[in-house]
N, C-alpha and C positions, 0 to 999 in steps of 0.2 A: 686666128684659129678663134683669137679675141672677138674680135669684131664679127664672125660669120655667129658665134653666141649671141650677142650685143642684139646682130639683124633678128635672130630668131625667136628672141627673148619680147623683142620690139615689135613684130611679129604677132606672137604668141598675144600678148595682151592686147594689141587694138580688134585680135578676137574676140578672147574674153572681154572687152567691154564694149564690142556690137551683141553680142550674146547676151550681156546681159541687159539691154537697154531693149531689144528685142521682148527678149524674159517679160518684164516688166513692164513695156506697151500690154504684151498680150493681157495681163494680166489685167493689168484695166481694165481693158477692154470687155475681156469675158466677165465682171464683175459688173461691168454697166451692164453688160447682154445678162446679167442673172437678176441684175435688180431690176432691170425692166419686165420679163418676161415672171419674174416672180408676182411683182404688181397686178398685173395683166390676168391671170393665173388667179388671184385673191380679188378681181373686180370681176371676172367671169364668175369666179365660187357664189360671191355677192348676190350677181343679177340671175343665176342658175337658183339661187335658194328664196329669190322676194320670186321670181314666176311662180316657183314649184309653192309657196305661201299664197299666195292668189291663187293658185289653184285647188290645191289641197288645203289641209288645214298644216299652220306654224311646226307644229310638231312635227308633222311627217315629213314636209321638207329638210328642215333639220336633219330628219329620220337619212334621209334618204341621203343629205351633202352626206353624211359622216359614214355612213355606208362606202359611196362612188369615194371617200379621201381612205377608207380601210383599204380600199381595193385595189385603189394606187397604188398605196404605199408599198402590198404587198407585190404587185410587177415588178416596182424599183430593187424590192432585195432580190429575186430572182435576177434584174439583170444586172444589179453589183455580183451575188454570189457568182452567176456564169462568167463578169471578166473576170475574177477574183480567179477561178481556175482557168482560163484561159492565160492571165497574166503566169500562174503555176507549171503549166503546161512548158509554155515558151522557155521558163528561165531553165527549165528542166534539160531543155533540148538546148539552148547554149550551153549548161552544164556538159550534157554529153559529148560536143561537138568541140571544145574546148579540150576534152581529157582526150577526144579523137587527137584531134591536132597536135596536143601531149606527144600522144603516145607514137606518131607517125614523126616525127621531132626526136624521140630517142631514138627509134630504132631504125633511121639517116644517122641519124649519130655516128649511133652503132656500125651500121655499114663501113660509115668512113672510117675510124677507129681503126676497122678489121683491114679496109684496103688502103687507107693513107693517112698511116701516123702521123705524119711531120702535120698536113694539113690540119687534121684535128688539133694539136699545141698548136700551132700556128693563133684558131679560132680560139683557143680555151683564153690564151693569152690575150690577146685583143678582147675580148668580152672582159675577162679581169682586170684590163686595164683602163674599160671604159666604164666598167661597176667604181673603180677607184676611183676614177676621174670624178665620178657625180657625190661618191663621200668626201672627194678632200675638197672641192665648193663648202660643203653642210657647214666642215668644222672652221672656216675661214670667215661662215659669214657670224658664227656662232660668236666669235671673239670681239 
């Protein structure tokens, strides 16, 4: 059992290291993309402002750009609000699903307890043993 535990923990450590490496790589790439897109956006705004300043007065060009930026900010606020509402709905759905699964497990356990009390006792002992083994390892690590 000790060898199996060591193999499983080594496999888990490899998966965590790979996931961390992927996450770090993705963060760096997305930060670079965001920086480049932000710079392109700023230059595009400057170009449009200069174009409008040549065609109209500089005050009108800057005012028009301020209005465009304000409308863009309002659109982004609406998108973020929509995403938050969707996340709340998904979280509520996950909570309902988990509660339903728990209720179904309790109903199944009650049915097993009524029909096969010996199997229910064996299952309870097995779960208790597994929980007891988990706590025993933590006590040994603290020493």
